[in-house]
C-alpha positions in Angstrom: 32.8 40.7 -36.5 30.3 38.4 -38.4 27.3 39.2 -40.6 24.5 36.7 -40.6 21.9 36.4 -43.3 19.3 33.8 -44.4 20.0 32.1 -47.6 17.6 29.4 -48.9 17.4 26.6 -46.5 20.7 27.7 -44.5 22.0 30.8 -42.8 25.3 32.2 -43.9 27.9 33.7 -41.8 30.3 36.2 -43.3 33.2 37.9 -42.1 32.7 41.6 -42.3 36.5 42.3 -42.8 37.3 39.6 -45.6 34.1 39.2 -46.9 34.4 35.4 -47.1 31.7 33.1 -46.0 32.8 31.5 -42.8 30.0 29.2 -42.0 26.9 27.7 -43.6 24.7 27.0 -40.9 22.6 23.9 -42.4 19.6 22.0 -41.1 16.5 23.6 -42.1 14.5 21.6 -44.6 12.8 24.4 -46.2 13.3 28.4 -46.7 14.8 30.2 -43.8 12.7 33.3 -43.1 14.2 34.7 -39.8 17.7 35.4 -38.2 18.0 36.7 -34.7 20.7 37.1 -32.3 20.0 35.7 -29.0 19.5 38.6 -26.3 21.2 36.7 -23.6 24.3 35.4 -25.6 25.5 37.3 -28.7 27.4 34.3 -29.8 24.4 32.5 -30.5 21.8 33.0 -33.1 18.1 31.7 -33.6 16.8 31.0 -37.1 13.4 30.1 -38.2 12.0 28.4 -41.2 8.9 27.4 -43.3 9.7 24.0 -42.1 8.0 24.8 -38.6 11.2 24.7 -36.6 13.1 27.3 -34.6 17.0 26.3 -34.3 19.6 27.8 -32.0 23.1 28.0 -33.4 26.5 28.6 -31.9 27.5 30.6 -35.3 31.1 31.1 -34.5 31.7 27.2 -34.5 28.9 26.5 -37.0 27.3 24.2 -34.4 23.7 23.5 -34.0 22.6 23.7 -30.2 19.2 23.1 -30.2 16.1 22.3 -32.4 12.5 23.5 -31.2 9.7 22.1 -33.4 6.5 24.0 -33.1 3.1 22.9 -33.3 1.8 21.7 -36.8 0.0 24.9 -37.5 3.3 26.9 -37.6 4.4 25.0 -40.6 3.9 28.3 -42.7 5.9 30.4 -40.3 7.3 33.4 -42.4 9.6 35.4 -40.0 11.2 35.9 -36.7 11.2 39.5 -35.5 12.4 39.5 -32.0 12.1 37.4 -29.0 11.3 37.9 -25.2 13.5 35.6 -22.9 11.3 32.7 -23.5 9.2 33.3 -26.6 9.8 33.9 -30.4 7.4 35.8 -32.5 6.2 34.9 -35.9 3.7 35.8 -38.7 1.6 33.2 -39.3 -0.8 32.7 -42.4 -4.1 31.8 -41.4 -5.7 28.8 -42.8 -8.3 29.4 -45.4 -11.2 27.3 -47.0 -9.6 27.5 -50.4 -6.0 25.9 -50.9 -5.8 28.2 -54.1 -5.1 31.5 -52.1 -2.0 33.2 -53.1 0.3 34.8 -50.5 -0.9 38.3 -51.1 -4.3 37.4 -50.5 -3.8 35.4 -47.2 -4.5 36.9 -43.8 -1.6 36.9 -41.2 -1.4 37.2 -37.6 1.4 37.6 -35.2 1.7 34.9 -32.8 4.1 34.2 -29.8 5.4 30.8 -29.4 6.8 29.6 -26.2 10.4 28.1 -26.2 10.5 25.5 -23.4 13.6 25.3 -21.5 15.2 21.8 -21.8 18.4 20.2 -21.9 17.3 18.0 -24.8 18.6 18.8 -28.2 14.9 18.4 -29.7 12.3 20.1 -27.8 8.7 20.2 -29.1 6.8 23.5 -28.7 3.2 23.3 -28.3 2.2 26.8 -26.6 0.9 29.4 -28.9 -0.8 32.6 -28.3 -2.2 35.3 -30.7 -0.7 38.7 -30.3 -1.9 40.7 -33.6 -4.3 39.9 -36.2 -4.5 41.0 -39.9 -0.6 41.9 -39.9 1.8 42.2 -42.9 3.6 39.2 -43.8 6.6 41.4 -44.7 9.1 41.6 -41.7 9.9 45.2 -42.4 6.3 46.2 -41.4 6.7 45.0 -37.8 9.2 46.2 -35.0 9.4 46.0 -31.1 10.0 49.0 -29.2 11.8 49.6 -25.6 13.2 46.2 -25.6 9.7 44.6 -26.2 7.5 46.7 -24.2 5.3 47.0 -27.1 5.0 46.2 -30.7 4.1 48.3 -34.0 2.6 46.7 -36.9 1.8 48.7 -40.2 -0.3 47.3 -42.9 -1.9 49.3 -45.8 -2.9 52.6 -44.4 -3.3 51.4 -40.8 -0.6 51.5 -37.8 -1.3 49.3 -34.9 0.5 49.4 -31.5 0.1 46.7 -28.9 1.4 47.0 -25.1 2.3 43.8 -23.7 1.8 44.8 -20.0 -1.4 46.6 -20.5 -2.6 44.1 -22.9 -3.9 46.9 -25.0 -3.6 48.0 -28.7 -4.1 51.4 -30.4 -5.0 51.8 -34.0 -4.1 54.9 -36.2 -5.1 55.4 -39.8 -4.0 57.7 -42.7 -6.1 58.8 -45.7 -5.2 57.2 -48.9 -3.9 60.2 -50.5 -2.9 63.5 -49.1 -3.6 66.9 -50.6 -0.6 66.7 -52.9 -1.4 63.3 -54.1 1.2 61.4 -52.3 1.0 57.8 -51.4 0.4 57.4 -47.5 0.8 53.7 -47.6 2.9 52.3 -44.9 6.0 50.4 -46.4 8.5 49.8 -43.2 8.5 50.7 -39.7 11.2 51.1 -36.8 11.2 51.8 -33.2 13.5 54.0 -31.1 15.3 51.8 -28.8 14.7 54.0 -25.8 12.2 56.6 -26.4 8.4 56.1 -27.3 9.1 57.0 -30.9 7.9 55.0 -33.9 9.3 55.7 -37.5 7.3 54.7 -40.6 8.3 55.0 -44.1 5.6 55.6 -46.7 5.1 55.0 -50.6 5.5 58.8 -51.3 9.0 58.9 -49.9 7.9 60.5 -46.5 9.0 59.4 -43.0 6.6 60.0 -40.2 7.8 60.0 -36.4 5.0 59.1 -34.1 4.7 60.1 -30.5 2.1 59.8 -27.8 0.7 56.6 -29.3 -0.3 55.3 -26.1 -3.0 57.9 -26.1 -5.5 57.4 -28.9 -6.7 60.9 -29.1 -3.3 62.7 -28.2 -0.9 61.1 -30.6 1.2 63.2 -32.6 3.7 62.7 -35.6 6.1 64.9 -37.5 7.2 64.2 -41.2 10.5 64.0 -42.8 11.2 64.1 -46.5 14.1 63.5 -48.7 13.3 60.1 -50.8 11.6 60.9 -53.9 10.0 57.3 -54.1 9.0 54.8 -51.6 11.0 54.3 -48.4 12.0 50.6 -48.2 13.7 50.3 -44.8 14.2 52.2 -41.7 16.6 51.4 -38.8 17.5 53.1 -35.5 21.1 53.0 -34.4 21.5 51.2 -30.8 21.7 54.2 -28.9 19.0 55.9 -30.9 21.0 58.8 -31.8 20.4 58.4 -35.5 17.8 56.9 -37.7 18.8 55.5 -41.1 16.6 55.1 -44.2 17.0 53.9 -47.7 15.3 53.3 -51.1 15.4 53.2 -54.7 17.9 56.3 -54.8 20.9 54.1 -53.9 21.6 56.6 -51.2 21.8 55.7 -47.4 20.5 58.8 -45.5 21.4 59.2 -41.7 18.9 61.5 -39.9 19.9 62.8 -36.3 17.4 62.1 -34.0 15.5 65.2 -32.7 17.7 67.3 -34.9 16.3 66.0 -38.3 17.2 68.9 -40.4 20.8 67.6 -40.0 21.3 64.7 -42.4 24.3 62.8 -43.8 24.3 60.9 -47.0 26.3 58.1 -48.3 25.6 58.2 -52.2 26.3 55.9 -55.2 25.7 52.6 -53.4 24.9 50.9 -56.9 21.4 49.8 -56.4 18.1 50.3 -54.7 18.4 49.9 -50.6 16.1 47.0 -49.7 17.3 46.6 -46.2 19.4 48.2 -43.5 20.8 46.5 -40.3 23.1 48.1 -37.6 25.7 46.0 -35.6 25.0 45.8 -32.0 27.8 48.4 -31.0 26.8 50.8 -33.9 30.2 50.5 -35.5 28.9 49.1 -38.7 26.0 49.6 -40.9 24.9 47.1 -43.4 22.7 47.6 -46.5 21.3 45.0 -48.9 20.4 46.2 -52.4 18.2 45.0 -55.4 21.1 43.7 -57.2 21.9 41.0 -54.6 24.6 42.9 -53.1 25.3 43.4 -49.2 27.4 46.7 -48.5 29.1 47.1 -45.0 29.6 50.6 -44.1 31.7 52.3 -41.2 29.0 54.5 -39.6 27.7 56.1 -42.7 31.2 57.4 -43.6 32.8 55.0 -46.0 32.1 51.5 -47.6 34.3 49.0 -46.0 33.3 45.8 -47.6 31.0 44.5 -50.3 29.5 41.0 -50.6 28.1 40.6 -54.2 25.9 37.6 -55.1 24.8 36.6 -58.4 23.3 39.9 -59.8 19.3 39.5 -59.9 17.8 41.1 -63.0 16.2 40.5 -66.5 18.5 38.0 -68.4 18.1 38.7 -72.0 21.5 37.0 -73.1 22.1 33.4 -73.1 23.8 31.7 -70.4 27.6 31.5 -71.6 30.8 30.4 -70.2 34.0 32.4 -70.3 36.5 30.0 -71.7 39.4 31.6 -69.8 38.1 32.0 -66.3 35.2 29.3 -66.7 32.9 31.9 -65.2 29.3 32.2 -66.1 28.5 35.0 -67.9 25.0 36.8 -68.1 23.3 40.1 -67.8 24.1 41.9 -64.6 23.9 45.4 -63.6 21.9 47.5 -66.2 24.1 47.7 -69.2 26.6 45.4 -67.8 27.8 41.6 -68.0 28.6 40.0 -64.9 31.4 37.2 -64.8 30.3 34.8 -62.0 32.7 32.0 -60.8 30.7 28.8 -60.1 33.7 27.1 -58.6 34.3 29.9 -56.1 30.7 31.0 -55.8 31.9 34.5 -56.2 31.3 37.4 -58.7 34.7 37.9 -60.3 33.8 41.4 -62.0 31.1 43.5 -63.8 32.1 44.5 -67.6 30.4 47.7 -68.5 29.1 47.1 -72.1 26.9 50.2 -72.7 29.3 52.5 -71.0 26.7 55.0 -70.1 25.2 56.1 -66.6 22.4 54.3 -66.0 19.2 56.7 -64.9 16.8 55.2 -62.3 13.7 56.6 -64.0 10.4 54.6 -65.0 9.6 54.7 -68.5 13.0 55.9 -69.5 14.3 53.6 -72.5 18.0 52.9 -72.0 20.6 50.6 -73.9 20.2 47.0 -72.8 22.5 44.1 -73.5 20.7 41.5 -75.5 23.2 39.2 -76.8 26.8 38.0 -75.9 28.9 35.1 -77.3 32.7 34.2 -76.9 35.1 32.7 -79.4 36.4 29.4 -78.4 39.7 30.5 -77.0 38.1 33.5 -74.8 40.2 36.0 -76.7 37.2 37.7 -78.1 33.7 38.6 -76.8 31.0 39.9 -78.9 28.0 42.0 -77.5 24.7 43.5 -78.9 23.0 46.3 -77.2 19.6 47.7 -78.2 17.5 50.9 -77.1 14.1 51.5 -78.7 13.0 55.1 -78.2 9.3 56.4 -78.5 8.3 57.1 -82.0 12.0 56.3 -83.2 13.8 53.5 -84.8 15.5 50.8 -82.9 19.1 51.7 -82.1 21.5 48.6 -82.2 25.2 48.5 -81.5 27.5 45.5 -82.2 30.6 45.7 -80.1 33.8 43.6 -80.2 35.9 43.2 -77.2 39.5 42.0 -77.0 40.9 40.2 -73.8 43.9 42.2 -72.3 46.2 40.3 -70.5 47.7 43.0 -68.4 44.3 44.0 -66.8 43.0 40.4 -67.2 39.6 41.9 -68.4 38.0 42.6 -71.8 38.8 46.1 -73.6 36.7 47.5 -76.5 38.1 47.0 -80.0 35.4 48.0 -82.3 31.9 49.6 -82.1 29.6 48.9 -85.2 26.6 51.1 -85.1 23.6 49.8 -87.1 25.4 46.6 -88.0 21.8 45.4 -89.5 18.9 47.4 -90.4 16.6 45.5 -87.8 17.0 43.4 -84.7 19.7 40.9 -84.5 18.2 37.3 -83.9 21.6 35.4 -83.3 25.3 35.4 -83.6 28.3 32.8 -83.1 32.0 32.6 -83.6 34.0 30.4 -86.0 36.9 28.9 -84.3 40.1 30.2 -85.6 42.6 27.7 -87.2 46.1 28.1 -88.4 44.8 28.9 -91.8 41.7 31.0 -91.0 41.2 33.9 -88.9 38.4 34.6 -86.4 35.0 35.3 -87.7 31.9 36.2 -86.2 28.4 35.6 -88.0 25.0 37.5 -87.0 21.8 37.0 -88.6 18.9 39.7 -88.4 15.2 40.4 -88.9 16.2 42.5 -92.1 16.8 39.2 -94.0 20.4 38.9 -93.9 23.3 37.1 -92.3 26.6 38.9 -92.0 30.1 37.6 -91.6 32.5 39.8 -89.7 36.1 39.3 -90.1 39.2 40.7 -87.9 41.2 42.6 -90.6 44.8 44.0 -90.2 45.0 47.9 -90.5 45.7 49.1 -94.0 48.2 51.7 -92.8 50.9 51.1 -90.2 49.8 54.4 -88.1 46.5 52.9 -87.5 46.0 51.6 -83.9 45.6 47.9 -84.7 43.1 45.2 -86.1 39.6 46.0 -86.2 36.3 44.2 -87.5 34.6 44.8 -90.4 32.0 43.1 -92.7 33.3 40.4 -95.0 30.1 38.8 -96.6 26.4 39.4 -96.6 24.2 36.5 -97.3 20.4 36.0 -98.0 18.1 33.3 -99.0 14.8 34.0 -101.1 14.1 37.1 -99.1 13.2 34.8 -95.9 14.4 35.7 -92.2 17.1 34.0 -90.5 16.6 33.2 -86.9 19.5 31.0 -85.8 23.0 30.1 -86.9 25.9 27.9 -85.7 29.2 26.6 -86.8 30.2 23.0 -87.0 32.8 21.7 -84.3 35.6 22.1 -86.8 34.3 25.2 -88.1 34.2 23.9 -91.9 30.3 24.3 -92.0 27.8 27.1 -91.3 24.2 26.3 -90.9 21.7 29.2 -90.9 18.1 28.5 -90.6 15.7 30.8 -92.7 12.2 30.3 -91.3 11.5 26.8 -92.4 14.5 26.2 -94.3 18.0 25.1 -93.1 20.8 26.4 -95.3 24.4 24.9 -95.1 27.2 27.2 -96.2 31.0 26.9 -96.8 32.5 29.9 -94.6 35.6 29.8 -96.8 33.9 30.2 -100.1 30.6 31.4 -98.9 29.1 28.7 -101.4 25.6 27.5 -100.4 26.3 23.8 -100.1 23.1 22.3 -99.6 19.4 23.3 -98.1 17.7 20.5 -95.7 14.1 19.7 -95.9 12.0 18.8 -92.8 8.4 18.8 -91.8 6.8 22.4 -91.8 7.6 24.9 -89.0 9.9 27.7 -88.4 13.3 26.5 -87.1 13.9 27.8 -83.4 17.0 26.0 -82.4 20.2 24.6 -84.4 23.0 22.5 -83.1 25.6 20.3 -84.7 26.6 17.1 -83.3 30.2 16.8 -81.4 32.9 14.4 -81.7 31.7 11.1 -82.9 28.2 12.7 -83.7 29.7 15.6 -85.7 28.0 14.3 -88.9 24.4 15.1 -87.4 22.8 18.7 -87.2 19.6 19.0 -85.0 17.2 21.6 -84.9 13.6 22.3 -83.2 10.7 23.7 -85.0 7.6 25.9 -84.0 5.5 22.9 -85.0 6.8 21.0 -81.9 9.4 18.8 -83.9 12.7 17.7 -83.0 14.7 16.9 -86.2 18.0 15.2 -86.8 19.7 15.6 -90.2 22.7 13.3 -91.6 25.3 15.9 -93.4 26.7 13.0 -95.2 23.6 11.9 -96.9 21.8 15.3 -96.5 18.7 13.7 -95.5 16.5 13.7 -92.4 17.7 10.8 -90.2 14.8 11.0 -87.5 12.2 13.3 -86.0 10.1 13.2 -83.2 7.2 15.4 -81.6 8.3 17.3 -78.8 7.5 20.8 -77.4 11.0 21.8 -77.0 11.8 25.3 -75.4 15.6 24.8 -75.5 18.2 22.5 -77.1 21.9 22.6 -76.5 24.9 20.6 -77.1 27.7 19.8 -74.6 30.9 21.2 -76.3 33.1 18.3 -74.5 31.0 15.2 -75.4 28.5 14.0 -77.9 25.6 14.9 -75.4 22.8 17.0 -76.2 20.3 18.3 -73.7 16.5 18.9 -74.7 14.1 21.0 -72.3 10.6 19.8 -73.0 7.4 21.8 -71.9 4.5 19.7 -70.8 1.7 20.3 -68.5 3.1 23.7 -67.0 6.3 21.8 -66.3 9.6 21.5 -68.0 11.0 17.7 -68.4 14.8 17.2 -69.3 16.0 14.7 -71.8 19.8 14.1 -72.4 20.9 12.1 -75.4 23.3 11.4 -78.1 21.9 12.0 -81.8 23.2 8.4 -82.8 21.8 6.6 -79.7 18.6 4.9 -79.8 17.5 6.0 -76.2 18.2 8.8 -73.7 21.0 8.6 -71.5 19.1 10.5 -68.8 15.7 11.9 -68.1 14.0 13.7 -65.4 10.2 14.7 -65.4 9.4 18.3 -64.0 12.7 19.5 -63.3 10.9 22.9 -62.7 7.7 24.6 -63.2 7.3 26.7 -66.1 9.6 27.0 -69.1 13.3 26.9 -69.3 14.9 29.3 -72.1 18.4 29.6 -70.8 20.8 26.7 -70.0 24.5 26.1 -70.5 26.9 23.1 -70.0 29.9 24.5 -67.8 33.1 22.4 -68.3 34.4 20.9 -64.9 37.7 21.8 -63.5 38.3 18.0 -62.7 36.6 15.2 -64.7 34.4 12.9 -62.5 34.9 9.0 -62.6 31.2 8.2 -62.3 30.4 4.7 -63.5 26.5 4.9 -63.1 25.2 4.8 -66.8 22.5 7.5 -66.0 25.2 10.0 -64.3 28.1 9.4 -67.0 27.0 12.6 -68.9 28.0 14.7 -66.0 31.4 13.5 -65.9 32.9 16.3 -68.1 30.5 19.1 -67.9 27.7 20.3 -65.6 24.4 21.5 -66.8 23.0 24.6 -65.3 19.7 26.1 -66.4 17.7 29.1 -65.6 13.9 28.7 -64.9 11.3 31.8 -65.8 10.9 32.4 -62.1 14.7 33.4 -62.2 16.1 30.2 -60.3 19.4 29.1 -61.4 19.7 25.4 -61.0 22.1 22.5 -61.8 22.3 18.9 -61.6 24.9 16.9 -59.4 25.8 13.4 -58.5 25.3 11.9 -54.9 29.1 11.7 -54.4 29.4 15.5 -55.3 26.4 16.0 -53.1 28.1 14.5 -50.1 31.6 16.0 -50.8 30.2 19.7 -51.2 27.8 19.5 -48.3 24.8 20.2 -50.4 21.2 21.2 -49.3 18.9 18.4 -48.0 16.3 19.1 -50.6 16.7 16.4 -53.4 14.4 15.3 -56.1 14.9 11.8 -57.0 15.4 10.8 -60.6 12.1 9.5 -62.1 13.3 6.9 -64.5 9.9 6.6 -66.0 8.9 8.7 -69.0 5.5 9.3 -70.4 4.6 7.3 -73.5 5.4 9.9 -76.1 6.9 9.8 -79.7 10.3 10.6 -78.4 9.9 7.7 -75.8 9.2 5.4 -78.7 11.9 6.8 -80.8 14.7 6.6 -78.2 13.8 3.3 -76.8 12.0 2.1 -73.5 13.3 2.9 -70.1 14.1 0.4 -67.5 11.5 -0.1 -64.8 12.5 -1.5 -61.5 10.5 -4.0 -59.9 8.0 -2.8 -57.4 6.2 -6.0 -56.4 7.6 -5.8 -52.7 7.4 -1.9 -52.4 5.4 -0.2 -50.0 2.3 1.4 -51.9 2.6 4.6 -49.8 6.4 5.1 -50.4 5.9 6.8 -53.7 4.3 9.6 -51.6 7.6 10.4 -49.8 10.1 10.3 -53.2 11.1 14.0 -52.2 12.9 12.6 -49.0 14.0 9.1 -50.4 18.0 8.9 -50.1 19.6 8.9 -53.4 21.8 5.8 -54.4 25.6 6.5 -54.7 26.4 8.1 -57.8 22.9 8.9 -58.8 21.8 12.3 -60.0 19.9 14.8 -58.1 18.6 18.3 -59.2 18.9 21.0 -56.5 16.3 23.4 -56.0 15.2 25.9 -53.2 11.9 27.4 -54.1 11.3 30.2 -56.3 11.2 33.9 -56.2 7.9 35.2 -54.3 5.5 38.1 -55.0 5.9 39.0 -51.1 7.5 42.5 -50.5 10.9 41.1 -49.4 14.5 41.4 -50.3 15.5 38.5 -52.4 19.3 37.6 -52.6 21.0 35.2 -55.0 23.6 33.3 -52.7 25.0 29.7 -53.5 23.8 27.1 -51.0 27.1 25.5 -51.0 27.0 23.4 -54.4 27.3 26.0 -57.0 23.5 26.6 -57.2 22.1 30.0 -57.2 18.7 31.1 -56.1 16.6 34.0 -55.3 17.1 34.0 -51.5 15.3 35.9 -48.6 17.2 37.9 -46.2 14.6 40.1 -44.8 16.0 39.6 -41.2 19.8 40.1 -40.8 
């Protein structure tokens, strides 16, 4: 049996038994908003997209059968709900006089689009008719009853029911609050497959079962109540014998139809339920969750499979790479770190850092993982967790984890409560050598940096080596903000507000201080390989500074509003993300070179504050100058809208069957001091170029071995379920699987 879900610009087909992705149905050029089995052939599936097309697929073989191009006004189609034999139904955003209206303020109508029967693969459909006006754009708020005899639509406090044969609609309204102060707002709708019964979920956790709704004055409803918060999804089983409901409680509730006092529960599903689907034979249930997970359940009895994507959440740690597994590591479930394989596009495991049960309760302060770092070999992992209670001091724990060969995971070795008297601002490991042991350095708002050393136990009866403080450093009462070790671990750089200090980690002698124009230091990076004599830093005064450690002087500086600076551990390359006009530009350069190796304007909107160079399993052999920086490592970065993005070459793009949305490199850079410092960029001759060609740069094919950034939209404020799933090239995005 297969599970289908919309994922960015494609539809993914999963095996419910092996949890593996069998096919990527690729062809849409914009976000896929709906997936629906064809009623006359359950081996075929319809998909619709914001690109204005409806596509018919043979999903078992991954073959595109037909493309129906709708009229231009359907370019903003949001979801397929169900289809009659010759029509599909879509929610459509009505055009407005202002182009600056956000999605939540737009008006939507439900329209029927005729699907013409034709032997051609590409068919244009122009017949469109309105069904209901002022509907919700959330697919969970629209449902069809009795095989399409009527449609129910809920929005706010109003329920609309439209009967197709009679071409008549009825409207039912609820008061804003009931006597007990509950929220009556509609949150989801489901229709019984055989009886005239509509189930609606509400913001106060209640479920209403509506009957006699074909008579305006004789309608009735009964109320079910178990959920303590809003009901996010409702679904009847194919025979109508049971009603399934889910919400923030992470519990799937099964109500017996007409015997609602009898309920079955499947608890502890791990995260809030956002959507429920049932297989056509009723043997399997499927729930999607807020942590980007799909759970496959055998008739509400037991979990049979779990498809876990990159966990969506508040990322407070940096993006880091596990040296052993090469997995991307960042915040996952509350109190956990997730280890996600970029190569296999699969979650390897979650590591419980806090080791306390997470309680889903608003306003309750709980421990959060805020920092994490690996040593060079992946033998040790350091984590920092914080909790701020009301009218109480900040609680901080520093934990050191050792890799266990037997379990192939990390085991807690040492817990240090209150390692500093204030919040920890940064930490880094020193690479162990034959003559030196592993060391961890942490900096804090309390004005100190501390060196933590792995020590052998004094007594043989002790369990084993543990970590303890070896040195405490300060500098004139200033607050340290960041720290880093040189590539050979012979130097430690610690920034104290506007001063950069360089220390010897063997003797703890202050070797020198480095001067620079005013401004607190925000990032520090040592050069690598042939550029190891350089130390680079960014300041709050929008400066990028490069010091020569041999002369202890400022080599060069330039004015840039850099949000993030990081070094590639396998090359001399450095990446600088620069904020400009609400967007982020990327520059890749060597500290010793007079010009950037690569630049890309407006890689994303907003600010980039998390990025990492991930080592490749196999080195590329790209010969193009502007893509050689990708040969050893691949740059991944996280936008402020929670989109994880990466760069890839055209050759990789073809091999890995990447998405079709590509942004061509803009080889021109604004005339900035950074441009003047690092040299002029080569400009292509455009004397014979069509003046209109620049308008279609987003669809221009990339030359062989050129570099593209992969991006598929950002998260929306719509009330939909968003899922992180790869689009086939190791890029992870917030995806919409509102229809399964």
